[in-house]
N, C-alpha and C positions, 0 to 999 in steps of 0.2 A: 734277104738282104738286110744288113744292119744299117739303119739310118744314122747319119752324122749331122747333128744339129748344134748350131752355135746360139748361145743365149747371151745377149748383151745387157748389162745391168743385172747380172745374176745374183748380186749380193743382197738385193732388197727382198721384201716379203714375197712379191709377185715372182721375182726371178728365182728365188729359192724353191717356191712351189712348183714352178715350171720345170726346173732342173730335176726335182724329185720325181715328178710325173713322167717326164720324158725318159729318164733313166730307168724307171720301173717298167716302162713299155719296151725296153730293150735297146734304146738308142744310145749311141756314143754322144755324150754331151760335152761340148767345149764351152766352158763358162768364163765370161770375162766381166771384170769390174775394175773401177779405178782404185779401189781400196782393198789391199790384200786381206785385212782382217775380216772384211765382209764375206770373203770366200771361204773362210774356215768352216770345216765340217761338211762341205758339199761333196757328194760322191760324183765327181765329174773331173774332167781335165780343166784345171783352173789356170787363168792367166790374168795378170794385172795389165790392163790396157787403157791408155788414155784415148778414148774414142773421139776426143776433140782434135786429135792429131791424125790426119788422113793417112800419112805414111805408116804410123804405128798400127792403125786399124787394118790397113791393107796387109801389113806384115803378119798380123794375127790370123786373118782369114787365109792368107797364102800358106801359112804354117799348118793350119788345120787340113787344108786340101792336100798339101804335100805329104802329110803323115798318113792320111786316110784314103787319099785318092778321089775324094768327092766331098761335096757339101750339099746336104739335102734340105737344109732349112736354116733360117735366121729368125730368132725371136727377139724383137727389140723392146726391152722393158726398162729403159733408162727413164727415170721419173723425176718429178720435181713439182712444187706448187708454191705460188705466191698469190696473195689476194689482199684486197683492201676494202674500205668502206665506200669508195666511189671512184669515178674516173678523174685522176689527178696526175700531177707530175710524178708522183710515187710510182705510177704504173710503168714509167720508163725505166726505173730502177728494177722493177720486177721483170720487165722484158729483157733487160741485160743479163739477168740470171737465167731465165727460162729458155730464151732462144738457143743458147748453146746446148743446154741439156736436152731439150725436147726436139729440136730441129736439126742442129748441126751434127749431133751424134747419129741421128737417123740417116742424114745425107751420107755421111762417111761410111756407115755400116752397109748401106744399100749399094753404094758405088763399089765398095770393096768386094761385095759378094755377088753382084749382079751376074757376071759371066758364069760363075760356078753354079748358080741356081738355074740359069738357062740350060746349062749342060745336063744337070741332073733332073730337071723338071721339079724343082724344089718349091718350098714355101717361104715367103717372107711375111711376117706378121707384126703389127704394131698395135698398141692399145691406145685408143683415143677416149675422149670424154663427151658425153651428151652436150655439155656446155659449149663445145666448139661451134655448134650450130645455133645456140641460143645464149650468146654472151651477155653477161651482166656488167654494169659499170665497174663494180669492184673486182670482177674476174676478167677484165679485158685482156690483160697480157697473157694469162694462162690460156684463155679461149683462143686468142690469136695464134699462140704457139702451137696449140693442138690442131687448129685449122690448117696451119702451114704444114705441119707434119702429115696431115691427111692428104693435102694436095700433092706433096712430094711422093707419097705412097701410091696415089692414083696415077701419077706420072710413071712410076716404076711399073705399075700394072700395065700401062699402055706399052711400055718398052717390052715387057714380057709378051704381050699379045702380038706385037710386030715381029718378035723373034720366032714365033711359033713354038710348038712344044707344050709342055704341061706346067711350066712355072707359074706361080700365082702369088700376087701381093694382096694381102687382106687386112682390113681395119676392123678390130674388135672394139665396140663402143660400150662403155660402162658409164654409170652415173658417178661412181667412186668405187674404190677397192676397199675390201675389209679383210683383216687378218685376225688371228686369235688374240694377239696382244691388244689390239683395239677393242675387241669384244670384252676382254678381261678388264680393261681399264674403265669401260663404261658398260657394265652388265645390264643396266636398265634401258639402254638406248635401243631404238628400233632398227636403226640403219636401213630404213626403207629404201629399196631400189639399189642398195649396194651389192656388189658382186664379190663373193669370197674368193680369195686368191686360189684356193684349191679348185673352185669351180672354173675359174679362168684357166687354170692349168689343164683341166680336163678338156675344155673347149680347144685349147691350143693343140693338145695331143691328137685330137680327132681330125685336125685339118688334113693330115696326110691320108686319111681314109675317104676323103671327099674329092670328087673330080674338080679340076682347076676351073672348069666353066662355072661352077657354083661359087667360086672363091675370088677369082682374079678381078680386082677393081671393085670388090663388094665391101659394104659396111655391114657387119653382122652385129646386131644389137643383143647385148646380154642384160639389158635393163629395158623396161617398157619404153617403147619409142613414142616420143611426144607427138 
C-alpha cells in the first residue's frame, strides 16, 4: 500500500527534508506552503495553502483525500521564532507573530485531517522545542506557543484514543534544528544538541513502522532530555 502523507510548512529546511525522505520511501507526498517559491524543486504534489484559513486548509486536505482515497499522515512543520533579552512588553509583539504560526496553523491542520487519520489509522506529528518545558524570560512567547501546540496535539491524541483504531498524534522534541546552510555559515560552531533536519526526517519516516501504542500522546526526544 502506498501511503499518502501531507506535509504542512513543506518549503522550509525541515519540510523539504521530510518531503525528500518520505518520497524516497515510496509515499505520495502532498506538500503545502504559503509561498509558492518555497515549493520550487520539491518532488511532491505541491499546493499553496494559507493554513491560517480553516476553510482553505480543509479544502486542501479534502482534495488530497478525494484524489487518493485516503490520508495516512500529516506532518506539521510550520515554524517561526522570536526572542528577546528579557520578559517585557516586546514579548506581546512576539506572541502576536508566533501564536498564528505555531498554534493556529496546527489547530486548523489537525481539525481538517482528524477524521481522515482516524479512518486510515494514520500519524499526526509536530515538532516542539525543549524550551517549551523550561521557558526563559527572553524566550517566553516562543516557549508559550510551543507549549500550546503540545497541549493541542495531546488533546488530538486523546481524541484518537477515544475513537479507537491505530491513529496516533506524536510530538518530536528538539533543542533546535540544524541544516546544511547553517553549518556552512558557521563551520566552527558546535551546534551541541541540535538535530539535523535529515535526522528529523528519518525519525518522521519511521513513525509508520511503529505501533500507535508507542506513539499516541507521546513526546519523543531527539535531543538529551533535561
